[in-house]
N, C-alpha and C positions, 0 to 999 in steps of 0.2 A: 715901788720896789725898795726894799731895804738897801741902805748904802753898802752893807756887807756883800751884796751881790754885784756891785758895780766895779769898774776899773778904778784902781787906786794908784796915785803917783808914788806912794810909799808902800812897800810890802809890809804887811802887818798881820799878826796872828788873829784869826777869826774871820777872814774874808774869803771870798770864793776863789777856788782854783779848780782845775780839771785837766784831763788828758787832751792834748792837741789833736790827736788822731783817734779814729774809732767813733763809736756811738756818742751822741751828745751826753755830757756828764758834768757834774759839779760836786765838789766836796769842799772841805775847809782847810785853809792854811793853818798849820799848827805852830808850835814854838820853834825858835831858831837855836841851832847848835853849831858848835865848832869842834875840831879834833886836831890834836898835835900831829896826828899821822898825815894830815894833809893841810899844812900851814897856809894861812891866807884864804882858805875856802870857808864859805858859810853854807849851812844846810837848813832846809825846811824839814821838820818832822811832820809826817801825815800818815794816813793809812795806806798800805800797799794796794788793797783791793780797789781803790779809787783812782790810782794814778798809773797803773800798768807796771810793766817789768823794767828791768835795767835798761837805761838808754832812752826811755820814753820822755818826750817833751811835756812839760807842765806849763799851762797857761793861766793867766789871771786877768779877768775872771774866767770861770769855767764856761764851757760852750752851752750849757743850759741857760746861762744868764746873758751871754752875748755870743754872737757868731764867732767861730774859731778864726783866729788871725795870728799868723806866725809872729807878727810884731808884738803880740801879747805874751809870748813865751818868756818865762822868767826863771825857769829851773829845769833840770834834767834828773830823772831818777837815777841815783847812784847804785852801786852793787850792794849797798847796805840796806837790803829790804827782805821782808819775810812775811808770809801769811800762813798760819797754821797753829800748832800747839807745841809747847815745850815738852820736856821729858816727864813733867808732872801733870800733863794735860791742861795746862793753863793757856788761855787764848793769847795769841800774839798776832799782831797785824800792824806792821810799820814799814815806812820807807823814808830814808833820809835822802832828800832831793837837793842836789848841789845848785845853788843860786848862780845863774848865768847873767841875769840883769837885775841889779839891785834898785834900778830906777833912780829917783831924784834924791832920796835920803837914805842914810845908813839904817839898817834894820835894828830893832830893839825888841825886847820881850815884854812889851806892854800890850795886852790884847786890845783889839779895836774898841774905841769908845769906852774905855775903863781907865781908872787911875791906879791900877795895881800892876806892879812889875813882877814878872816871874823870876824870882831870885834864887831859888834852890829846888832841888828834886826831893820828893818823898822817897825814903830809902827802903821801904818794905811795907808789908801788910801785917798788922798786929794779930789778926785772927780772933779777936775778942768780940763777941756779939754785943757787949755793952758799949763799945766804942762807936758812937754815931757822930758824924761830922757834917757840917754844911759846906758844900762846894758849889762852884759856879762854872759856867762855860760860856764861850762866845763862838758862835757858828754862823754860817751863811744862811741857814734856813730859819732858825728860830732866835737868832741874835743872842742877847745876854740873858741867861736863865740861871736859876738856883735849884739845888737839890740836896737831898740827904742821902748819905752813904754810910753803911756799916763797914767798918774796916776789916772785912772778912770776905773771903772768896765764896761765891755761890755757884752751884751747878745749874747749867741751863743747856737746852738743846740749841745748837747753832745751825740755822737753816743753810747758810752758805757752805759750811764744812760738812753738814749732814752728820753731826756727831755731838755727843755731850762734851762740854768744856767747862772750865772754871774761869770766872771773871768777877770783877767788882760790878755791883749793880747800884745805880743811883736812882732813887725815887724822886719824882718832881714835887716841888712846893711852889706856891705862888708868893713871890716877894715884890715883883714889879709888874706893871701893867703888861709888859711884853710877854711874861710867862703866863699871865692870866688869859691872854688871848689864845695861846696855844695849849695851855694847861699840860705841858710836858717839859721834860728837861732838854729834850732834843728830838730831832726827826731825821729822816733820810736827807742827806745833803749836809748834815752837820758832822759827818765822819771826818776825823782828823782834828777836830776842835780841841784846844787845850782845856783840861779840867783842873781847876786850881782852887785854893782857899783864899780867904781874905788877907792872909799873911804873905801871899806870894809864893806859896809852896805848890809846885807842879805835881799833881797826883797822877796824871796820865793823859791819854787822849781818848776822845769819844770814838767808839767803834761802830755802834749800831743801836737798834732799839729792840725792846721786847714788850710783851703785854704786861702792863703794870697791875699790881694788886689794887691800886687806886685808879681814879679817872686819869686818862692820858697814858703816855708812854714812859716806861722806865728806860734807862740808858745802860748800855754795856760799855765798860771802861777797860782799856788795857793799861795797867799800872806802868808808870815810867821806869821803875826800877827793873821790871821784867824786860823791858825793851833794851835798856842799857846793859844789863847783864847778858842778854842773848847776843847782842851785836858784839860784845867783847869776846864771848865764847866762840862765836862763829867766824868772826872776821879779825879778832885781836885788835880792836879799835876802841878807844875810850872817847866818848862824846861828852862835852860839857855845854851847859847853857851859855849862850852869848851874853 
């Protein structure tokens, strides 16, 4: 079993989390944020569809990886969550989960088993087809993988929402043996994983998969600037990376 799916003494981006109650589940712990609106609190960013509604307990690891145990609860879903589309039909899926048990060490924004610190957020999508970038992600299902993304929204049919939406799409590439094993950028269970580049720029979070034009799965990404702009508009809260 990948270490990403096991209990960790330190909460770290890229490891398994899930809902405490309900059907067995597992997704990925995303980047850490804070807000001046609630000083002293720390939040995990992940996808709403994987952790439930406001007040739901979040465990680490998820129950697909280890039997549910209340002692493994590490966070609770805050009111800052949303799953749907914005006014421009762009896909949104996020939940800021307040950390209730930081465990043995303070959290930081270095994804699991990497040497890259998530230092700043990407501020927008250029919309140019010529802008292609190499990004990476760390998730509980497929670990550390690499992909190529055009900095431009693409239209796709979203099965969960049963409608067409716009999102960023990452195509897989093989850069390390782990990605060659799976031959995709991510898979079910990687939802919530941070997507970032070699400079420590956070692009967004992994939301799901779609059929790739190449072998393997392409990934659907929710851009971080959309999340931060939406939570500001809906809840009047500014979040910053820890």
